[in-house]
C-alpha positions as CSV (number, residue, x, y, z in Angstrom):
1,X,15.0,-8.3,-1.2
2,X,13.5,-7.7,2.3
3,X,10.1,-5.9,2.1
4,X,8.0,-4.0,4.6
5,X,4.2,-4.8,4.5
6,X,1.6,-2.0,5.6
7,X,-1.7,-3.2,6.4
8,X,-4.2,-0.6,5.0
9,X,-7.9,0.3,5.6
10,X,-9.4,3.2,3.7
11,X,-12.9,4.3,3.7
12,X,-14.2,4.6,0.1
13,X,-16.4,7.4,-1.2
14,X,-19.4,4.9,-1.1
15,X,-18.8,4.2,2.6
16,X,-17.3,0.7,2.1
17,X,-13.8,-0.2,3.5
18,X,-10.9,-0.8,1.2
19,X,-8.4,-3.3,2.7
20,X,-5.1,-3.7,0.8
21,X,-1.4,-4.0,1.7
22,X,1.1,-1.5,0.6
23,X,4.4,-3.4,-0.1
24,X,7.8,-1.6,-0.3
25,X,11.5,-2.1,0.2
26,X,12.3,-2.5,3.8
27,X,13.9,0.9,4.4
28,X,11.3,3.0,2.5
29,X,10.4,6.2,4.4
30,X,7.0,6.2,5.8
31,X,6.0,9.4,3.9
32,X,6.8,7.6,0.6
33,X,4.5,4.7,1.6
34,X,1.7,7.1,2.1
35,X,2.4,8.7,-1.2
36,X,2.4,5.4,-2.9
37,X,-1.0,4.6,-1.2
38,X,-2.4,7.8,-2.5
39,X,-1.2,7.0,-5.9
40,X,-3.0,3.7,-5.8
41,X,-6.2,5.3,-4.5
42,X,-6.2,7.7,-7.5
43,X,-6.0,4.7,-9.9
44,X,-9.2,3.4,-8.2
45,X,-11.0,6.8,-8.3
46,X,-10.7,7.2,-4.7
47,X,-8.3,10.0,-4.6
48,X,-8.9,12.3,-1.6
49,X,-9.9,9.7,0.7
50,X,-8.1,9.8,4.1
51,X,-4.9,7.8,4.3
52,X,-2.7,8.5,7.3
53,X,-1.1,6.5,10.1
54,X,-4.7,5.7,11.4
55,X,-5.4,3.9,8.1
56,X,-2.0,2.5,7.3
57,X,0.1,0.6,9.8
58,X,3.2,-1.3,9.6
59,X,2.7,-5.0,9.8
60,X,5.8,-7.0,9.3
61,X,9.0,-7.6,7.3
62,X,9.5,-10.6,4.9
63,X,11.5,-11.7,1.9
64,X,10.0,-10.8,-1.3
65,X,9.1,-13.4,-4.0
66,X,10.8,-12.8,-7.3
67,X,7.5,-11.4,-8.9
68,X,6.9,-8.8,-6.1
69,X,10.5,-7.9,-6.1
70,X,10.4,-7.1,-9.8
71,X,7.3,-5.1,-9.5
72,X,8.8,-3.1,-6.6
73,X,12.1,-2.5,-8.7
74,X,9.9,-1.1,-11.6
75,X,7.2,0.9,-9.7
76,X,8.6,1.5,-6.2
77,X,5.8,-0.4,-4.6
78,X,3.3,-3.3,-4.8
79,X,-0.3,-3.3,-3.8
80,X,-1.8,-6.6,-2.6
81,X,-5.7,-6.0,-2.9
82,X,-7.9,-7.8,-0.5
83,X,-11.4,-6.3,0.1
84,X,-13.5,-3.7,-1.9
85,X,-10.6,-2.7,-4.2
């Protein structure tokens, strides 16, 4: 499976910046990427924080590992957490 990686930086309610990647199937519409990002933010208690094309930018396409491919098939997306998540 080819996946698209979206580099995402969201300002948390406490002012720190969350840095994570939203990883989806290659041809996923951008609106769906943003919806997945908002779903993730809700799980972190950060619902309502701004998430738009300013915070979430396409980075690259790559081949998914088996683990990530399985997670995308089950949930529609995968989040790779990097900072302040």
